[in-house]
Structure formats: structure tokens, C-alpha cells
Phi, psi and omega in degrees: 000127180303312184251182182287150178274102184293345173279357179273348173260100188290162179301314183302316182291320178300308181299320171299320176305310183302326182273342185240355177257168178267101181295150165310147180303321188283354181245358180305335184285350175294335174295328184290109171078008180304318187300313181292326178299313182298317180299315176296317183296322180294324177297331183275353176097012180268125183254326191212182191289332171299324173296319182288326174299322175290325176294327187274350178304320185273095177292334178302331173279350189309315183300314187280329177289313178310319177297317176299321193260001183056054168224188178252178193278335177294323179299321182291313170313312181284328174300312178301322177299317185293313173310309182301329185293347177273001173266118179289132181263126175306144175245135178299140183290344176292339187279349186275343175067031178256312189264147167283163192298320175303328184281329178294317176306305176306329184281318177300322174301331181270010181062036170243106190239336191230171177298320174302319175296316177301308183306315180279344176261350188229025183291330180266141179308314185300327182286318177295317174298329184279322178288324177308305187297311186304317184243021164062045181250148175289127185301315190291316179290335177289317176294327177300306176311308186300314171303311170296326178290333171296319187283328174287357169297333176290127182292124180108346177246111174268181186306316180301313181289327173308310178307317185297319176295318180303321183293327177284354186088016171274107203256354181178182182308321177303310169301313184302314179291341181262356181263140184289117177312330182284328167302319177293315192285331170291322184283331186288309186300322174296310180303325182283317181287337178276351185090009190268345182230158177216154177145186182295165177291135185253119182256164179296327172296335183288319179293326177289326173293317178293322180296324182310319185277319185297334183294341183257012190263122166292165186248091185262341187278125177272113178282000000 
């Protein structure tokens, strides 16, 4: 599964996360009254984040729902953003900077346009070999793109940072979870000092943010 299985995250686990992590400034209001909100959601039959995501889709019901939960509509909007942050966003394969344009075009013809498409179609070695042969792709570049596709599933990891992590030997969420964030941070800062990496300043808090989401991702790729 490309994204997190939202049914696997209970409301209780979500509540604990909201109360114990350092939320983004725009989402700190979620901690206010979250315990009461979760208790009322449970009474409504909402058990996990998939249930909650479904409930929050209909904005026309926000006024009624806000009254039921004793919050305002802005709270519900921010709550929806927080829930949706667990959903991995597909990235265009062109942004990975791996394939040449003719290869991208052949992949598009095969309806493989994004990291999600690639992840879901190439998880098994046999699938990768078949895709490479059928669409005249370099097998090593295909494997490279798949590794990067696995990494960008982590919220907070974009293509550039995925390339950096891959260079450290971090191949996916499982490796990210087992790698000391301080080691990643030290290597990143050293890389920036050496001019080998460019981008925004990386903080330990940023890596902890990524780790919050990577823990919930499945590991489907057979190397």
C-alpha cells in the first residue's frame, strides 16, 4: 500500500500523538479539547482515522458537526488537514530526475506517471523485470526510481531529500525508522558544508516529523 492504512490508526493513538508531539504552529489548537472531541467521536461510531477522514469530507455538515463536538468550524478544518497529512502524496516521476524524457513518455503510455503508480506496479522483482523489458527501460534506473518513490511516501521527504537519504543507504521507510536521526542530521549538515547538498536548513524536529509518518507505512518492496 503506497500510503498509510488509516484503519490501523485508532482514535486513541491519534489523540495521544496530538497531545505528545510538537505540533506545527498552525495546528496547535488541536490539542485544546482533543480528549473531549475523541470521546464524542467514539460515541458517534468513529473508531479510526479512515472513519474520521470520511466524516470530515462533507464540509456542508461542518456547522452541525462543530456544534456536536463543541468546537468551531476552523477546528474541523485543521483537524482534516492533520488527518490528511497521514496520506502519502504521489510525486510526478519527472520530478525524481532519474528518467530521460523518452523513458518518461514510454512510462506514461503504460499509465505509470507518478511515484504511486511505480510503487504499486513494481514492488516485486518479476514486475520490475517485466516493466523494464516491455518498455525498454534501464533496469538500474528503474530500481533507483522505485527506491526514491518509496522514500517520498514519507511526509516531509521530497525528491531532493530522497536522493540524499538514498545516498546514505536509506532505501525506504523501514531504513529511515532504524537510522538515528542525529546521524542523518550530521551527515546532511556535513554534505551542505561540502557543497554536495543544497536546500532548506534541516532540523532534528524535521526528522522527527518525518518519523511520525514513516512508522505507519508498510514495506511492500521486495529488493
